C-alpha positions, -999 to +999 in steps of 0.1 A: +292+143+248+305+149+284+280+138+310+266+163+333+272+158+370+242+155+393+251+188+409+250+206+375+217+190+367+202+203+400+216+238+394+201+239+359+168+225+371+166+251+399+174+281+377+150+268+350+122+265+377+128+300+389+127+315+353+095+296+344+078+304+376+085+341+374+075+342+337+042+322+341+033+333+376+047+368+380+046+380+417+026+412+409+007+414+442+038+411+464+052+443+481+088+453+478+098+439+513+081+406+504+100+405+470+133+411+488+126+384+513+116+360+485+148+368+467+169+363+498+153+328+504+161+318+468+196+330+472+200+309+504+186+279+486+210+283+457+240+287+480+229+255+498+230+237+465+265+249+458+277+238+493+263+203+490+290+179+479+273+145+482+242+140+460+240+102+457+217+087+483+235+071+513+228+035+520+221+023+555+237-011+550+273-016+538+277-026+502+287-063+500+323-067+488+341-098+477+365-094+448+387-117+428+421-099+428+433-122+455+432-151+430+463-136+413+484-144+443+472-180+442+481-182+405+516-169+413+523-200+435+521-225+406+541-221+374+513-237+355+490-208+364+514-180+355+495-173+323+464-166+344+484-143+366+497-124+335+462-123+321+450-105+353+479-082+361+496-080+327+531-088+340+549-119+351+549-129+388+587-123+389+584-088+374+555-081+398+576-089+429+606-070+416+583-039+411+569-044+447+604-044+460+613-012+442+583+008+454+575-006+488+597+019+507+582+049+489+569+074+515+535+074+498+528+039+513+537+050+549+514+075+564+521+069+601+485+064+609+469+041+634+449+027+605+476+010+583+472+009+545+465-022+526+496-042+517+517-026+489+514-057+467+476-056+469+475-019+460+498-026+431+477-055+419+446-034+418+465-007+398+479-031+373+445-048+369+431-013+361+459-005+336+451-037+317+415-029+311+396-006+288+360+001+278+332-008+303+355-032+321+378-003+331+351+017+349+357+024+386+327+005+396+338-027+378+374-024+391+361-019+426+339-050+424+368-071+412+391-056+439+365-060+467+368-023+477+349+009+471+356+032+442+373+058+463+398+032+475+406+022+439+414+058+431+436+061+462+455+029+454+460+040+418+473+075+428+498+060+453+511+035+429+514+061+402+535+083+424+558+054+433+562+042+398+568+077+384+597+079+409+614+051+389+612+071+356+649+079+352+659+044+362+640+027+333+635+055+307+670+066+299+695+070+270+713+038+260+748+031+271+774+027+244+773-011+248+735-011+244+737+012+214+763-010+198+740-040+203+712-021+184+736-013+156+745-050+153+708-058+151+705-033+122+734-050+105+717-084+109+685-071+095+702-055+065+727-082+058+757-058+057+776-033+079+775+003+067+760+037+074+725+021+079+737+009+114+737+045+126+699+045+125+696+025+157+663+041+168+629+046+151+600+070+158+563+067+153+531+083+167+499+067+180+466+080+192+456+072+227+419+071+223+398+087+251+366+070+261+346+103+259+350+137+245+368+161+269+348+189+283+378+212+282+385+223+246+371+191+233+374+201+196+412+200+199+411+163+208+390+153+178+408+130+153+403+120+117+388+087+129+359+107+145+370+100+180+388+119+208+424+112+217+459+123+225+490+121+204+518+099+218+552+099+201+574+070+208+611+063+200+621+027+204+649+004+195+644-026+172+659-056+191+637-056+222+613-027+217+627-007+245+614+029+246+643+054+248+624+086+240+588+097+240+566+128+240+530+133+250+507+162+257+496+171+222+459+165+214+446+141+187+443+168+161+480+175+162+502+165+132+530+140+139+555+166+128+542+190+155+540+164+182+576+152+174+589+186+185+585+175+221+609+146+218+645+146+230+656+138+195+642+171+182+650+193+212+685+180+219+697+161+188+734+166+193+731+152+228+708+123+219+727+113+188+765+109+184+784+116+153+764+104+122+736+087+141+700+093+131+664+080+135+641+063+111+607+079+107+578+078+083+569+104+056+549+126+081+582+137+098+606+163+086+638+154+067+670+163+085+704+150+092+690+134+123+657+121+110+655+101+078+619+095+065+607+074+036+599+093+004+567+112-003+548+111-035+557+113-064+594+106-055+582+074-038+573+060-072+609+060-085+624+025-084+655+033-064+634+052-038+609+024-037+637-001-029+649+023-001+615+027+013+608-010+014+641-016+033+632+012+058+597-002+063+613-036+071+631-020+100+603+004+110+578-024+114+593-027+149+577+006+157+543-010+150+554-040+172+563-016+200+529+002+199+512-033+199+532-044+229+525-012+248+487-011+240+482-048+240+496-052+275+483-020+291+450-018+273+439+013+292+457+032+263+431+018+239+403+037+256+416+059+284+390+066+310+401+101+317+376+130+323+395+159+309+377+190+321+407+212+330+445+215+323+451+194+355+430+166+340+450+167+308+482+163+328+467+134+347+459+117+314+496+121+304+506+104+337+488+073+326+509+071+295+541+077+314+534+050+339+527+025+311+560+034+294+580+030+326+564-004+332+570-014+296+607-008+300+608-024+334+593-056+321+619-057+293+647-053+318+634-079+341+619-105+317+642-099+287+629-105+252+597-121+264+587-087+278+571-077+244+549-108+243+517-087+239+527-072+205+502-094+187+473-084+209+471-049+195+482-055+160+486-033+129+449-035+120+438-022+154+465+004+154+452+017+121+418+020+136+433+042+164+457+061+142+450+073+107+455+108+118+480+136+109+494+117+079+507+089+102+498+062+077+494+082+045+521+097+024+516+133+015+526+146-019+559+163-021+557+200-021+581+219-043+600+242-020+636+251-012+655+229+012+670+243+043+706+235+051+696+207+075+671+193+050+699+193+023+721+174+047+693+150+054+686+145+016+724+139+010+724+113+038+693+096+023+709+095-011+741+080+004+720+053+022+701+045-010+734+041-029+748+019-002+717-003-002+717-006-040+754-014-042+750-042-016+720-057-035+739-056-068+768-074-053+748-099-033+719-106-057+729-092-090+698-069-089+692-048-120+680-014-110+677+002-144 
């Protein structure tokens, strides 16, 4: 349940008091002018409540502040302490200073005031520390104590860094170059053991639920998931070799089916631009079949031996989607319990900004640190991912519904049959597998 603000509690208490008083002690003996004066006084009092913005008691003495964020900069001086730095700020010292260099000239950090802002590196450290926490440890009060500042300052640091990081979006979340795409196709060849049409499936998609720490006050039922929690649907398209995210979509609530949320991705909206020639994406059975998206089979077709062999091979590739989700949520654990108060459309957009920032940083770390950038994929493994996401058919195969294929679905089915035949032919030649 969303918590009531102190102001709302005072409003409700005042109105309840007025109703009970007028019911139990009706002002029968008052004249009309006295009743009008009484009503005007109550109106003035109610308006005063509405105008009052600060309800928490003010303290006469400043709150003691210390903080431990500064320890991260001490850890960065000694390679033996790099692991402690990463544990605090979720990225390596080298990637941290690269990010500082990229955002330090952003206008958001230069206000021209006589009271200069805190150093950019300190603001970024507080923001990264916040991105790496969830649950009670991610509350503004706890982050403020660790940072040695007040809660309003934590919010200001986070907002500035978000604006600066979002300005790097197109630099790090972009389509692959032809050379990068060819590297991914070679990775598919290595995984499959042969070079064929399978290499055209260089990208894979999956969905995950970004759990919210409390039920939204704005249209909360729409966020309700099958796991009896509130969340938002995040669609991610990543490559297999280094888990780089090349496409994503967010904004759908937790009750949305994967097939619906997928419609916001570039692969669905602009397939002929995103894919070239015969290229396609691997997806699970919750996604539609087309010439650009090849899912595993639904029941009962999944029970056929040839289809089962195909599905096992696809699952061997698509496990990298699980690894990508684990790396993203394991590093930036705010996505495991996002502390977002969604009480308006603007709050919903703000929650989406958290996801975008995490995706940008995920790709930046891969670019800077290379393959070690996905070192957190074991922190949020498949078991924890299932706890977050058993919604919309994401992990369950739905039975096949007998209906006529569209032209695009027929093209997708023809491609899937071709891929199956190619796989079986290779297995027969390499292992002598009997498929009868």
